[in-house]
C-alpha positions in Angstrom: 73.6 112.3 91.6 73.1 115.5 93.6 73.9 113.9 97.1 77.2 113.4 99.0 78.2 109.9 98.4 79.1 109.6 102.1 76.5 111.4 104.2 73.8 111.9 101.6 73.7 115.7 102.0 72.0 117.3 99.0 73.7 120.0 96.8 72.4 122.6 94.3 72.7 122.3 90.6 75.8 124.6 90.4 77.7 122.8 93.0 77.1 119.5 91.2 78.0 121.2 87.9 81.3 122.5 89.4 82.3 119.1 91.0 81.6 117.4 87.7 83.7 119.6 85.6 86.5 119.8 88.3 86.7 115.9 88.4 85.9 115.8 92.1 83.5 113.4 93.8 80.5 115.1 95.1 81.4 115.6 98.9 80.5 118.0 101.6 83.4 119.7 103.4 83.2 117.6 106.4 83.4 114.3 104.6 86.4 115.9 102.5 88.0 116.8 105.7 87.5 113.3 107.2 89.2 111.9 104.0 92.3 114.1 104.5 92.6 113.0 108.1 92.5 109.4 107.0 95.3 110.0 104.6 97.4 111.7 107.1 97.0 109.0 109.7 97.8 106.4 107.1 100.9 108.2 106.3 102.0 108.5 109.8 101.3 104.8 110.5 103.5 103.9 107.5 106.2 106.3 108.7 106.1 105.0 112.3 106.3 101.4 111.4 109.2 102.0 109.0 111.2 104.2 111.4 112.6 101.4 113.6 114.2 99.1 110.9 115.6 102.3 109.0 117.3 103.4 112.3 118.6 99.9 112.8 120.0 99.8 109.2 121.7 103.2 109.5 123.0 103.1 113.0 124.5 99.5 113.1 125.6 97.9 109.9 126.6 94.7 111.7 123.5 94.3 114.0 122.0 91.7 111.7 123.3 90.0 108.5 122.4 92.0 105.5 119.8 89.4 104.2 118.1 89.4 107.5 118.0 93.1 107.6 116.5 93.1 104.2 113.7 90.7 105.2 113.1 92.8 108.4 112.9 96.1 106.3 110.5 94.6 103.7 108.4 93.1 106.4 107.9 96.4 108.3 107.1 98.1 105.1 104.4 95.5 104.3 103.2 95.7 108.0 102.9 99.5 107.7 101.0 99.3 104.4 98.5 96.8 105.7 98.0 98.7 109.0 97.3 101.9 107.0 94.6 100.1 105.0 92.7 99.5 108.2 92.7 102.9 109.7 89.0 103.6 109.0 88.3 100.4 111.0 90.1 101.9 114.0 87.6 104.8 114.2 90.5 107.2 114.9 88.6 110.4 114.5 88.5 113.6 116.7 84.7 113.6 116.4 
C-alpha cells in the first residue's frame, strides 16, 4: 500500500496519507509525468486522425455525398479513438 503502483518505489507514511485523502493513486513524479505524456499523445493522435475528414467536410461540400461523408467522418473518429488506446504499446516516450 505504500508503494508506487507502477514502479514499486516506497513512500513515507505522510505521503501515503496525503495521496489517500486527496483521492490520488500512489505514484511517484516520474510515473505521473509519463501518464500525462500518454494522455497528450492520445489527444494528438485523435486530433490528427480527425483533421483530414473535417477539412474535407468544411472545404468541399460536394466532394462526397453527405451519407458517405458521414461514414468517413465516423470511421476516422473511431480509428483515432482505437489508435489512442494503443499508444502505450507504441513505446513513444522520450526516455
